[in-house]
N, C-alpha and C positions, 0 to 999 in steps of 0.2 A: 914185189914187196918194196924193193929199193925205190922204184918210181913212186909208190904211194907215200913214202916218207918224204921224198923230195917235194911232192905237191903239198903235203901237210905243212912242211917247214915254210914254203913260200906263202901259204895261206896265213900262217901265224905272223909272219913278218909284215904282210899287208895290213892285218888287223891292228898290229901294234903301232903302225904309222898313221892310222886314221886320227884326224883332229877331233878333239872333244866337242861336245854339244855347245853351240853358241846361243847366247841370250841377247835379245835386242834391248838396249838401254837408250833412254832419251834425256835430253837436257835442254832447258830454255834459258835464254839470257836476253837482256835488252840494254839499250843505252841511247844517247843522243848527243847532239852537238849544236852549238849556236853558229849560224852562218852570217858572214859579213859581206864579202864581195862575190861569193859564188852564185852563179845563175844557171849553170849546166850541171847535171848529174849523170855520170857514166858508171854503170853497174856491170860487174863481171862476177859470175858464180860458177866455178868449175866443179861444184859438189852438190848442186841441187837446184831447186826452183827459185823463182824471184816473184815476189808480190810487191806491187807498187800501189799505195793508197794516197790519193790527194788529200790535202788538209788546208784549212783556212789560214793557218799560221804562215807568216812570211819570212821567218828567220830561224826556225828550228827544224832539224832533221832528226827523226827518231828511227832507230833500227831494232829489230827483233830477230834473234837467231833460234832456230829449232834444229838441234843436233840429234842424229840417230846413228848409233854404232852397234856392232855386234862383237861380243867378247865372251870369254869363259866366265869371268866374275865381274862384280860391280867395280872392284878396284882397277881391273884392267880396262873396264869401260870408261871410268873417270880419266884414266891415262889417255885413252884414245880421244876423248872430248878435247883435250888440250891440243891435239893435232889440227883441229879445225879453227881457222882464224878469220877475223874480219879486220881489214885495214882501210884507212881513209887517207887520202892525200889530195891537197888542194894545189892546183897549178893554174895560176891566173884566175879566171872566173869559173873554172871547172873543178868539180869535186869528184874524185875517183873513189869508188867503193868496191873493194875486192873481197870475195869470200873464197877461201882456198884451203888446201890441206898441206901441211909441211912434210908429209910422207906419202909415198906411193903405195897405197893399200886399199883393197876393196872393202866393202861394208862400212864405208864412212860417208854419211850424207848430212848435208847442212842446208836447210832452206832459209832464205832471208826475206823479211818483210820490211819495207821502207815506207815511212810516212813522210811524204814529200810536200814542202811548202808550195803555196799557190804561185803559179807563174814560172816554175822551174822547167826548163827543157830536160827531158829524160831520155837517155840512150842506154839500152840494154845491149851490150856488145856480145855477151856470151852467157848462156844459161843451159846447164845440163838438163834441168827439169823444165816444167811448164812456166810460162810467164803470164801472170794475172795482173791486170791493171784496172783500178776502180777510182772513179771520181777525179780524174786528172783533167786539168783545164789548160794544158799547154802542149807543145809539140812533143810527140812520142816517136822514138826510133827504136825498132827491135831488129836485131840481127842474130842469126844462129840460135834460134829457140825451137824446140820440137813442136810445141803447141802454144798458141796464145789465145787469151780470152780478155776482151775489153768490155767493161761495163760503165755506162754513164760517162763516156769520154767526151770532153768538150774542147777538142783541139785537133789540129792536123796530125796525121800519122803516116809513117813510112815503115813498112814491115817486110822482111825477108825471112826465109826459113819457114818452119811449120810443116808437119807431115801428117797431122791428124785432123780432128774436127775443130777448126779454128773459127772463132766467133768475135764479131765486132759490133758493139752497140754504141753509137755515137751521134752527137749533134754537130754536124759540120759547121764550123765558123764561117763567116762571110769571107769569100775568096779563099777558103781553106782547101785542103786536099786530103784524100785517103788513098794511098798507094800501097798495094799489097802484091808481091810477086813471090810465089813459092813453087818449089819443084814437085811437090806432091801433097795432097790433103784437100779437104773441103774448106770452103770459105762461106760463112754466113754473115751477111752485113745487114744490120737493122738500123734504119735511119728515118727520121721524121719525114712525112709526106711534104712538109713545107720547105724541105732543104732545096738548095739551088746548086746544081753541079752538072757538068758534062759527065756522061757515064760510058765507061769502056770496060767490058768484062769478057774474058776469054779463057776457055778451058780446052786444052788440046785433046783430052780423052775423057771428057765429062760433059755435063749438061749445065747450061746457064739459064736461070729462071728468075722471075720477079713476081712479087705478090703485094697487093694493096697500095701500089704506087702508080702515079700517072707519069710515065716516061714517054716523051716524044721520041719514038724509035726512028733512027736513021737506017740501021741494018740489024738484022737478027737471024740467027740460025740456032740449031740445038746447042752448039757450044760457043756462041758468040752473041754479044749484045752491045750496040753503041747507040747513044741517043742523048737526050737532055732532060734533066729533072728541074722543073721550075725554069728560071731564067738562065741557068747554066753557068753561074758565076764561079763556082768552085770546081773541083775535079775529083772524080771517083774512078780509080783504075785498079782492077782486080784481075790477077792472072794466076793460073795454076796449070801444071802439066798433067797431073793425075788427080782428079777429084771434081766435085761439083761446086758450082757457085750459085748462091741464092741471095737476092737483094729483096728485102721486105720492109714494110712499114713498121716503124717502132711504136 
C-alpha cells in the first residue's frame, strides 16, 4: 500500500510539472533602405530560411520578415516576436544583414526575404533554413545552408553546404563559373544547351548523368564526368560525397 501511494505521488508531481499547450503565432513585417556606396551584400540568419529576389532597382534594398513562435497566449507570443531582430551594418562597400534572436530559446523561427538591386554581389554566410534565390544577375556565394534552390540565375555561383535535393537553374555568363561542393545531397543543374563551359562532375557514392545536352566527353564513369560544353569558355564543377548529380538542358 505504501508503495502505491509513493507511485501515485510521483505521478501527480510529474503531471503538475507539464508545460501548458502551446499555440503557434505568426507575424510579418517589412522595411527598406536606400543604398549609396554598397556593392556587396552579406546575409546571416541563425533562425530560419533566406530568400533572395533580384530586382531592377539599383539603389534600394527591401526586406521582409516572417516570424513564427510558440507560446501559451497571444500576449506572450507578441513578447517573443520582439526577441527576433534584423540588423544592418555598412562597412566600406559591404552591407551586412543579420537576422538573430536575443534569447536562447526553442520555438523561435524567422525567415527573411531580401529584394536585392541589380548587380549586387550576394553572399549567404549562414542560414539555418533553406536558401532560395530567384532572378539574381550577379555573383552568388552560399555557405553553410542545408538546401539551396536557384531559379533564373544569371551570374556565377560558388556554393558549399547542402544536404538535400539541391537545384540550380542558371544561364552561365561568358567566362563565368558554377562551383558546387557539398558533403551530402543531390545536385540538379539545369543550363541552356547554348552554354559554353568545361564540365567536371564527381560523386563519390552516387551517379552522374546528363540529359538533353551535347557534351564532348573526355572521361566518364557511373560517378564521374568530365568534358566540354560548347567552346568551353566557362567552368562547371559539381562535387558531392553522398548523392547523385544530374546536368540537363534548361
